[in-house]
C-alpha positions as CSV (number, residue, x, y, z in Angstrom):
1,X,-1.0,8.5,12.6
2,X,0.8,9.1,9.4
3,X,-1.2,8.8,6.2
4,X,0.0,6.3,3.6
5,X,-0.2,9.1,1.1
6,X,2.8,10.8,2.8
7,X,5.0,8.0,1.4
8,X,6.5,9.3,-1.9
9,X,4.7,7.9,-5.0
10,X,1.7,6.4,-2.9
11,X,-1.3,8.6,-3.1
12,X,-4.8,8.9,-1.8
13,X,-6.1,6.2,-4.2
14,X,-3.7,3.6,-2.8
15,X,-4.5,4.8,0.7
16,X,-8.2,4.3,0.0
17,X,-7.6,0.8,-1.2
18,X,-5.3,-0.2,1.7
19,X,-7.6,1.0,4.5
20,X,-10.3,-1.7,3.9
21,X,-7.5,-4.3,3.7
22,X,-6.5,-3.4,7.3
23,X,-3.6,-1.2,6.5
24,X,-4.6,2.3,7.6
25,X,-1.3,4.0,8.1
26,X,2.1,4.4,6.7
27,X,3.5,2.6,9.8
28,X,1.2,-0.3,9.3
29,X,2.3,-0.5,5.6
30,X,6.0,-0.5,6.6
31,X,5.4,-3.2,9.2
32,X,3.4,-5.4,6.8
33,X,5.6,-4.9,3.8
34,X,4.7,-4.8,0.1
35,X,4.2,-8.6,-0.1
36,X,1.6,-8.8,2.8
37,X,-0.1,-5.6,1.7
38,X,-0.5,-6.8,-1.9
39,X,-1.8,-10.2,-0.6
40,X,-4.4,-8.3,1.4
41,X,-5.4,-6.2,-1.7
42,X,-5.9,-9.4,-3.6
43,X,-8.3,-10.6,-0.9
44,X,-10.1,-7.4,-0.2
45,X,-10.5,-5.5,-3.5
46,X,-12.1,-6.6,-6.7
47,X,-9.6,-5.3,-9.2
48,X,-6.0,-5.6,-7.9
49,X,-3.3,-4.8,-10.4
50,X,0.4,-5.7,-10.3
51,X,1.4,-2.1,-10.7
52,X,0.1,-1.5,-7.1
53,X,2.6,-4.2,-5.9
54,X,5.4,-2.5,-7.9
55,X,4.6,0.9,-6.6
56,X,4.4,-0.2,-3.0
57,X,7.8,-2.1,-3.3
58,X,9.5,0.9,-4.8
59,X,8.0,3.3,-2.4
60,X,8.9,1.3,0.7
61,X,12.5,1.1,-0.6
62,X,12.6,4.8,-1.2
63,X,12.9,4.4,-4.9
64,X,11.0,6.2,-7.6
């Protein structure tokens, strides 16, 4: 299991928010994509922020 925090520009805070949303690993995040992951964040956490969506998109594309 590869941790989400191993993806460049996604740290432990993002990992902690994605786990309760059902995305526990980097592989799961890649499989779901940024759109699905952000949708889950909107449902499962109280204070989602658009910057999380932007950071996931850029990270999954390998951009900084």
